Z-matrix of the N, CA and C atoms (Angstrom, degrees):
N
C 1 1.483
C 2 1.493 1 106.88
N 3 1.319 2 116.91 1 130.98
C 4 1.458 3 117.74 2 -172.47
C 5 1.511 4 112.55 3 -67.45
N 6 1.304 5 115.98 4 147.23
C 7 1.451 6 123.23 5 -175.47
C 8 1.514 7 112.16 6 -63.91
N 9 1.320 8 118.47 7 -25.22
C 10 1.473 9 119.57 8 179.97
C 11 1.539 10 112.07 9 -68.34
N 12 1.363 11 114.65 10 -25.19
C 13 1.492 12 119.54 11 -179.24
C 14 1.502 13 109.36 12 -83.33
N 15 1.335 14 118.44 13 -44.35
C 16 1.459 15 122.35 14 178.19
C 17 1.526 16 107.70 15 -128.04
N 18 1.304 17 117.12 16 124.44
C 19 1.493 18 120.72 17 173.14
C 20 1.543 19 105.79 18 -132.00
N 21 1.359 20 114.66 19 167.02
C 22 1.463 21 119.01 20 -177.25
C 23 1.488 22 111.03 21 -59.55
N 24 1.326 23 118.40 22 -27.85
C 25 1.502 24 120.40 23 179.55
C 26 1.503 25 111.77 24 -68.64
N 27 1.326 26 118.61 25 -19.00
C 28 1.430 27 123.08 26 -179.04
C 29 1.535 28 114.16 27 -88.74
N 30 1.320 29 114.73 28 -0.39
C 31 1.483 30 121.68 29 -175.77
C 32 1.529 31 111.29 30 -105.91
N 33 1.305 32 113.74 31 128.27
C 34 1.475 33 121.22 32 178.13
C 35 1.525 34 107.67 33 -119.22
N 36 1.312 35 115.46 34 115.26
C 37 1.506 36 121.20 35 179.39
C 38 1.512 37 111.00 36 -98.78
N 39 1.341 38 113.62 37 153.06
C 40 1.449 39 122.47 38 170.68
C 41 1.533 40 112.44 39 58.89
N 42 1.284 41 118.47 40 36.48
C 43 1.492 42 121.95 41 177.25
C 44 1.486 43 110.01 42 -75.67
N 45 1.336 44 114.63 43 150.92
C 46 1.464 45 121.89 44 172.59
C 47 1.520 46 107.91 45 -123.62
N 48 1.299 47 115.98 46 124.74
C 49 1.493 48 120.05 47 -177.68
C 50 1.575 49 107.43 48 -131.30
N 51 1.327 50 114.53 49 149.87
C 52 1.447 51 118.91 50 -176.93
C 53 1.498 52 114.09 51 -94.77
N 54 1.332 53 118.91 52 -14.76
C 55 1.477 54 120.34 53 -178.51
C 56 1.538 55 108.57 54 -154.84
N 57 1.351 56 114.25 55 166.95
C 58 1.450 57 118.39 56 177.89
C 59 1.535 58 111.93 57 -65.79
N 60 1.354 59 115.96 58 -34.16
C 61 1.465 60 119.95 59 176.37
C 62 1.517 61 112.07 60 -59.52
N 63 1.379 62 113.79 61 -46.23
C 64 1.442 63 120.13 62 178.18
C 65 1.518 64 112.22 63 -61.13
N 66 1.367 65 115.57 64 -39.93
C 67 1.422 66 120.52 65 178.85
C 68 1.550 67 112.43 66 -64.04
N 69 1.334 68 113.84 67 -44.35
C 70 1.472 69 119.20 68 179.67
C 71 1.568 70 109.88 69 -65.33
N 72 1.297 71 117.36 70 -40.56
C 73 1.473 72 120.16 71 177.90
C 74 1.517 73 111.03 72 -63.88
N 75 1.299 74 118.26 73 -35.02
C 76 1.467 75 121.17 74 177.38
C 77 1.532 76 109.41 75 -68.78
N 78 1.288 77 119.47 76 -46.54
C 79 1.471 78 122.72 77 176.26
C 80 1.526 79 111.02 78 -59.17
N 81 1.339 80 117.45 79 -39.65
C 82 1.436 81 123.75 80 179.94
C 83 1.517 82 111.31 81 -71.07
N 84 1.328 83 117.24 82 -39.74
C 85 1.476 84 119.89 83 -176.39
C 86 1.529 85 111.75 84 -66.36
N 87 1.330 86 118.26 85 -27.47
C 88 1.460 87 121.82 86 172.76
C 89 1.495 88 107.97 87 -65.21
N 90 1.316 89 119.52 88 -47.43
C 91 1.445 90 121.82 89 -179.17
C 92 1.567 91 111.42 90 -61.18
N 93 1.326 92 114.90 91 -35.11
C 94 1.475 93 119.88 92 178.80
C 95 1.530 94 109.17 93 -70.78
N 96 1.343 95 115.41 94 -49.05
C 97 1.488 96 120.89 95 -177.85
C 98 1.516 97 113.34 96 -58.13
N 99 1.325 98 116.20 97 -35.01
C 100 1.486 99 122.76 98 -175.90
C 101 1.526 100 110.13 99 -89.07
N 102 1.339 101 118.94 100 0.54
C 103 1.480 102 119.54 101 177.08
C 104 1.475 103 119.23 102 84.84
N 105 1.332 104 118.13 103 9.89
C 106 1.447 105 121.66 104 -179.53
C 107 1.529 106 112.82 105 -75.43
N 108 1.347 107 115.26 106 -37.26
C 109 1.459 108 122.57 107 -175.01
C 110 1.506 109 113.77 108 -137.45
N 111 1.333 110 115.57 109 159.91
C 112 1.446 111 121.11 110 168.72
C 113 1.520 112 110.36 111 -74.49
N 114 1.358 113 117.60 112 155.89
C 115 1.458 114 118.60 113 177.63
C 116 1.554 115 113.88 114 -54.33
N 117 1.317 116 117.60 115 -30.96
C 118 1.463 117 121.13 116 -179.25
C 119 1.530 118 113.17 117 -59.54
N 120 1.339 119 115.90 118 -20.27
C 121 1.483 120 120.27 119 -177.90
C 122 1.540 121 110.37 120 -65.40
N 123 1.356 122 116.85 121 -31.74
C 124 1.517 123 118.10 122 -179.77
C 125 1.510 124 111.06 123 -60.80
N 126 1.269 125 116.22 124 -42.11
C 127 1.522 126 119.98 125 179.10
C 128 1.560 127 109.29 126 -62.56
N 129 1.270 128 117.95 127 -38.05
C 130 1.489 129 122.48 128 175.07
C 131 1.503 130 112.45 129 -65.31
N 132 1.378 131 115.67 130 -32.16
C 133 1.476 132 117.18 131 178.67
C 134 1.568 133 109.25 132 -70.35
N 135 1.348 134 116.05 133 -35.95
C 136 1.464 135 119.16 134 -178.12
C 137 1.577 136 107.25 135 -73.68
N 138 1.346 137 115.84 136 -40.59
C 139 1.429 138 120.10 137 175.92
C 140 1.513 139 112.19 138 -57.16
N 141 1.330 140 117.00 139 -43.74
C 142 1.459 141 123.33 140 177.83
C 143 1.562 142 111.56 141 -59.63
N 144 1.287 143 113.59 142 -40.73
C 145 1.498 144 120.19 143 -179.47
C 146 1.521 145 111.29 144 -64.36
N 147 1.332 146 114.40 145 -35.38
C 148 1.462 147 119.67 146 -179.77
C 149 1.545 148 110.84 147 -70.62
N 150 1.315 149 117.55 148 -29.59
C 151 1.502 150 121.79 149 178.21
C 152 1.514 151 109.13 150 -70.46
N 153 1.328 152 117.63 151 -52.20
C 154 1.440 153 124.38 152 -179.56
C 155 1.511 154 108.39 153 -152.08
N 156 1.334 155 118.03 154 135.85
C 157 1.445 156 119.61 155 -179.09
C 158 1.527 157 110.05 156 -63.07
N 159 1.331 158 114.54 157 144.89
C 160 1.514 159 120.35 158 177.93
C 161 1.504 160 108.68 159 -96.83
N 162 1.351 161 116.36 160 15.11
C 163 1.481 162 119.79 161 175.48
C 164 1.518 163 108.12 162 -69.08
N 165 1.303 164 117.21 163 129.43
C 166 1.524 165 121.15 164 -175.32
C 167 1.502 166 112.03 165 -107.23
N 168 1.343 167 119.82 166 -3.16
C 169 1.433 168 120.58 167 -172.82
C 170 1.513 169 110.49 168 96.08
N 171 1.340 170 118.43 169 167.68
C 172 1.501 171 122.09 170 179.88
C 173 1.467 172 114.31 171 49.29
N 174 1.365 173 117.04 172 43.20
C 175 1.506 174 122.82 173 175.40
C 176 1.515 175 115.81 174 67.17
N 177 1.372 176 117.43 175 16.07
C 178 1.438 177 120.42 176 -173.88
C 179 1.501 178 111.54 177 -116.41
N 180 1.340 179 117.73 178 139.33
C 181 1.467 180 126.26 179 169.94
C 182 1.479 181 108.42 180 -128.05
N 183 1.288 182 116.85 181 144.79
C 184 1.492 183 122.28 182 -179.71
C 185 1.503 184 108.62 183 -125.37
N 186 1.337 185 117.83 184 73.28
C 187 1.480 186 118.24 185 -179.75
C 188 1.513 187 112.07 186 -67.11
N 189 1.324 188 113.18 187 142.24
C 190 1.459 189 120.19 188 178.99
C 191 1.580 190 106.99 189 -156.84
N 192 1.327 191 114.50 190 171.49
C 193 1.474 192 118.27 191 -174.59
C 194 1.509 193 111.78 192 -81.01
N 195 1.343 194 114.69 193 170.98
C 196 1.461 195 122.30 194 178.41
C 197 1.524 196 108.63 195 -73.37
N 198 1.327 197 115.82 196 173.18
C 199 1.479 198 121.25 197 178.76
C 200 1.511 199 111.38 198 -59.27
N 201 1.318 200 117.64 199 -34.30
C 202 1.463 201 121.33 200 -176.90
C 203 1.563 202 113.04 201 -87.63
N 204 1.312 203 117.40 202 12.90
C 205 1.503 204 118.48 203 -175.88
C 206 1.540 205 109.97 204 -97.92
N 207 1.327 206 117.96 205 4.30
C 208 1.467 207 119.86 206 -173.46
C 209 1.548 208 111.98 207 -61.11
N 210 1.344 209 115.83 208 -29.82
C 211 1.492 210 116.14 209 179.66
C 212 1.524 211 114.34 210 -65.57
N 213 1.330 212 116.08 211 -15.89
C 214 1.463 213 119.99 212 -179.22
C 215 1.523 214 112.72 213 -92.25
N 216 1.322 215 116.44 214 -2.86
C 217 1.480 216 120.76 215 -178.82
C 218 1.539 217 109.42 216 -95.61
N 219 1.363 218 115.11 217 121.96
C 220 1.451 219 122.98 218 -177.28
C 221 1.561 220 108.02 219 -92.83
N 222 1.340 221 116.77 220 -38.53
C 223 1.469 222 120.15 221 -178.46
C 224 1.528 223 107.46 222 -155.29
N 225 1.309 224 116.82 223 154.96
C 226 1.467 225 121.59 224 177.87
C 227 1.500 226 110.83 225 -70.09
N 228 1.323 227 116.00 226 134.38
C 229 1.441 228 120.14 227 178.13
C 230 1.482 229 110.46 228 -165.45
N 231 1.330 230 116.29 229 162.64
C 232 1.455 231 122.56 230 173.98
C 233 1.546 232 111.33 231 -130.14
N 234 1.285 233 115.03 232 147.94
C 235 1.472 234 121.63 233 171.89
C 236 1.488 235 108.43 234 -112.88
N 237 1.276 236 118.03 235 153.07
C 238 1.441 237 124.05 236 -177.57
C 239 1.516 238 109.74 237 -131.55
N 240 1.323 239 118.25 238 118.05
C 241 1.460 240 122.09 239 -178.42
C 242 1.524 241 107.59 240 -123.50
N 243 1.318 242 114.89 241 121.56
C 244 1.470 243 121.34 242 178.80
C 245 1.530 244 105.50 243 -99.43
N 246 1.355 245 116.00 244 129.47
C 247 1.457 246 122.35 245 179.43
C 248 1.539 247 106.55 246 -126.86
N 249 1.367 248 116.53 247 82.75
C 250 1.480 249 117.36 248 -173.10
C 251 1.492 250 116.49 249 -58.67
N 252 1.368 251 116.89 250 -30.94
C 253 1.482 252 118.70 251 177.67
C 254 1.557 253 112.71 252 -77.96
N 255 1.356 254 114.24 253 -14.40
C 256 1.459 255 118.76 254 176.29
C 257 1.533 256 110.36 255 84.48
N 258 1.317 257 114.12 256 154.78
C 259 1.463 258 123.01 257 176.23
C 260 1.550 259 108.40 258 -136.38
N 261 1.290 260 115.78 259 139.44
C 262 1.462 261 120.23 260 -174.36
C 263 1.549 262 109.12 261 -79.84
N 264 1.296 263 116.69 262 122.17
C 265 1.479 264 123.59 263 179.66
C 266 1.539 265 109.19 264 -98.63
N 267 1.325 266 115.95 265 12.50
C 268 1.490 267 119.62 266 178.95
C 269 1.518 268 111.53 267 94.80
N 270 1.286 269 116.16 268 149.67
C 271 1.463 270 122.64 269 178.12
C 272 1.524 271 112.96 270 62.60
N 273 1.386 272 115.07 271 25.79
C 274 1.473 273 118.01 272 178.96
C 275 1.481 274 112.96 273 80.12
N 276 1.344 275 118.79 274 4.24
C 277 1.453 276 120.40 275 -178.64
C 278 1.500 277 110.27 276 -83.72
N 279 1.333 278 118.99 277 115.38
C 280 1.442 279 123.08 278 -176.96
C 281 1.560 280 107.96 279 -100.35
N 282 1.330 281 113.54 280 130.67
C 283 1.495 282 120.04 281 -178.12
C 284 1.515 283 107.05 282 -110.06
N 285 1.351 284 115.24 283 132.32
C 286 1.463 285 119.88 284 175.53
C 287 1.547 286 110.87 285 -120.03
N 288 1.342 287 115.44 286 -11.41
C 289 1.436 288 119.92 287 176.35
C 290 1.575 289 109.46 288 -132.27
N 291 1.316 290 115.94 289 124.34
C 292 1.439 291 121.34 290 173.69
C 293 1.499 292 109.09 291 -113.24
N 294 1.309 293 116.49 292 129.30
C 295 1.455 294 120.44 293 176.54
C 296 1.534 295 105.53 294 -120.70
N 297 1.315 296 113.03 295 103.31
C 298 1.493 297 119.12 296 179.77
C 299 1.508 298 107.39 297 -81.51
N 300 1.331 299 113.80 298 136.40
C 301 1.503 300 120.05 299 -177.15
C 302 1.526 301 111.83 300 -122.79
N 303 1.335 302 114.00 301 134.57
C 304 1.487 303 118.81 302 168.56
C 305 1.516 304 104.61 303 -131.12
N 306 1.334 305 115.09 304 119.32
C 307 1.468 306 120.64 305 -179.55
C 308 1.496 307 112.94 306 -113.21
N 309 1.301 308 116.87 307 125.33
C 310 1.474 309 122.30 308 177.10
C 311 1.505 310 106.83 309 -83.41
N 312 1.318 311 119.20 310 137.60
C 313 1.472 312 123.67 311 -175.79
C 314 1.495 313 109.80 312 54.58
N 315 1.345 314 118.82 313 -125.39
C 316 1.479 315 117.47 314 177.78
C 317 1.496 316 113.37 315 -106.54
N 318 1.344 317 117.25 316 20.91
C 319 1.465 318 120.96 317 -175.43
C 320 1.512 319 111.64 318 -67.57
N 321 1.337 320 118.12 319 -19.11
C 322 1.509 321 118.10 320 -178.44
C 323 1.492 322 110.39 321 -61.30
N 324 1.319 323 119.12 322 -31.00
C 325 1.467 324 120.49 323 -179.01
C 326 1.518 325 111.12 324 -66.34
N 327 1.311 326 114.90 325 -40.52
C 328 1.529 327 122.23 326 176.78
C 329 1.525 328 109.77 327 -64.09
N 330 1.343 329 115.34 328 -46.10
C 331 1.489 330 120.67 329 176.79
C 332 1.519 331 111.06 330 -57.93
N 333 1.327 332 116.66 331 -47.47
C 334 1.441 333 121.70 332 -179.21
C 335 1.513 334 112.37 333 -61.45
N 336 1.322 335 117.73 334 -41.35
C 337 1.482 336 120.65 335 -178.37
C 338 1.525 337 108.61 336 -64.81
N 339 1.319 338 117.54 337 -38.21
C 340 1.510 339 121.40 338 -179.74
C 341 1.560 340 109.20 339 -67.24
N 342 1.314 341 116.29 340 -45.70
C 343 1.445 342 120.56 341 178.49
C 344 1.531 343 109.22 342 -61.52
N 345 1.345 344 118.19 343 -41.79
C 346 1.465 345 122.59 344 -179.68
C 347 1.565 346 109.94 345 -59.15
N 348 1.302 347 116.92 346 -39.15
C 349 1.450 348 121.56 347 178.60
C 350 1.523 349 110.43 348 -61.03
N 351 1.332 350 115.77 349 -48.00
C 352 1.465 351 121.43 350 179.42
C 353 1.512 352 109.71 351 -59.26
N 354 1.329 353 115.46 352 -47.10
C 355 1.457 354 120.56 353 -171.21
C 356 1.537 355 114.63 354 -78.39
N 357 1.348 356 112.66 355 -12.16
C 358 1.477 357 116.55 356 179.07
C 359 1.534 358 113.13 357 -70.95
N 360 1.356 359 114.66 358 -17.86
C 361 1.487 360 120.39 359 176.17
C 362 1.498 361 108.73 360 -95.53
N 363 1.335 362 115.27 361 113.46
C 364 1.471 363 118.68 362 -177.32
C 365 1.526 364 113.06 363 -58.51
N 366 1.337 365 117.20 364 -36.69
C 367 1.460 366 118.97 365 -179.90
C 368 1.547 367 111.75 366 -63.49
N 369 1.330 368 116.64 367 -30.36
C 370 1.465 369 121.81 368 175.24
C 371 1.517 370 109.42 369 -60.80
N 372 1.345 371 116.35 370 -45.92
C 373 1.470 372 119.81 371 -179.34
C 374 1.526 373 109.78 372 -63.40
N 375 1.350 374 118.21 373 -43.07
C 376 1.464 375 120.42 374 175.78
C 377 1.492 376 112.01 375 -57.06
N 378 1.302 377 116.41 376 -45.28
C 379 1.486 378 121.09 377 179.26
C 380 1.507 379 111.27 378 -63.35
N 381 1.319 380 118.25 379 -43.34
C 382 1.451 381 120.80 380 -176.99
C 383 1.566 382 110.24 381 -67.00
N 384 1.366 383 116.93 382 -38.45
C 385 1.442 384 120.52 383 179.18
C 386 1.550 385 111.91 384 -67.41
N 387 1.380 386 115.85 385 -33.97
C 388 1.461 387 119.99 386 178.90
C 389 1.515 388 114.96 387 -89.67
N 390 1.317 389 120.99 388 -10.52
C 391 1.437 390 124.02 389 -173.82
C 392 1.494 391 111.65 390 -52.45
N 393 1.334 392 114.17 391 139.79
C 394 1.464 393 120.42 392 179.43
C 395 1.546 394 111.09 393 -109.10
N 396 1.331 395 116.52 394 -4.82
C 397 1.469 396 118.42 395 179.61
C 398 1.529 397 110.54 396 -142.87
N 399 1.330 398 115.31 397 153.63
C 400 1.463 399 121.50 398 176.68
C 401 1.539 400 109.36 399 -60.59
N 402 1.336 401 116.23 400 -35.17
C 403 1.459 402 120.24 401 -179.02
C 404 1.525 403 110.48 402 -59.75
N 405 1.309 404 119.05 403 -39.76
C 406 1.484 405 121.62 404 177.82
C 407 1.519 406 109.64 405 -61.54
N 408 1.315 407 118.47 406 -42.23
C 409 1.461 408 122.23 407 178.92
C 410 1.535 409 111.04 408 -63.61
N 411 1.371 410 113.90 409 -44.42
C 412 1.516 411 119.44 410 -178.12
C 413 1.517 412 108.26 411 -62.57
N 414 1.346 413 117.69 412 -41.85
C 415 1.460 414 120.59 413 -175.94
C 416 1.506 415 111.42 414 -58.13
N 417 1.332 416 118.08 415 -39.03
C 418 1.483 417 120.51 416 -179.62
C 419 1.520 418 110.04 417 -70.32
N 420 1.333 419 117.86 418 -42.76
C 421 1.451 420 119.25 419 -179.16
C 422 1.521 421 113.07 420 -74.60
N 423 1.315 422 115.78 421 -27.15
C 424 1.509 423 117.58 422 178.81
C 425 1.515 424 112.63 423 -73.97
N 426 1.377 425 116.61 424 -15.72
C 427 1.430 426 121.27 425 176.16
C 428 1.559 427 112.83 426 -72.90
N 429 1.324 428 117.47 427 -6.08
C 430 1.483 429 121.25 428 -176.43
C 431 1.553 430 107.01 429 -105.90
N 432 1.285 431 114.06 430 130.13
C 433 1.478 432 120.05 431 178.16
C 434 1.500 433 111.33 432 -96.54
């Protein structure tokens, strides 16, 4: 996965959040801070979550904007937020890893497929949840072409 899409500065470890909205805002604020999206994108991420949960199973959620949020995306990027204590995404679904996605044009599909490859290995998820450094997170994602 190219470094421009995920870099160590996009990774937040050991976060504590009180709600899924707070978790999504945190994932979105990294995308804003690093210049991938306009601040309006965060509202679209929350709107998207209200339509259908972005919980994927195995402690993972992949928040992203609605179909009409593309105008707020400046460049493709992902944010990574680790919440070791977990946050309830509703229905008893606990999330420990949030991967916020902003895709320019149709690049989000490519980004999603690469993330899916990483997350298809359960030991990768265990490693990501337990990681103590951004370098450990990068190593797992850099193994995907």
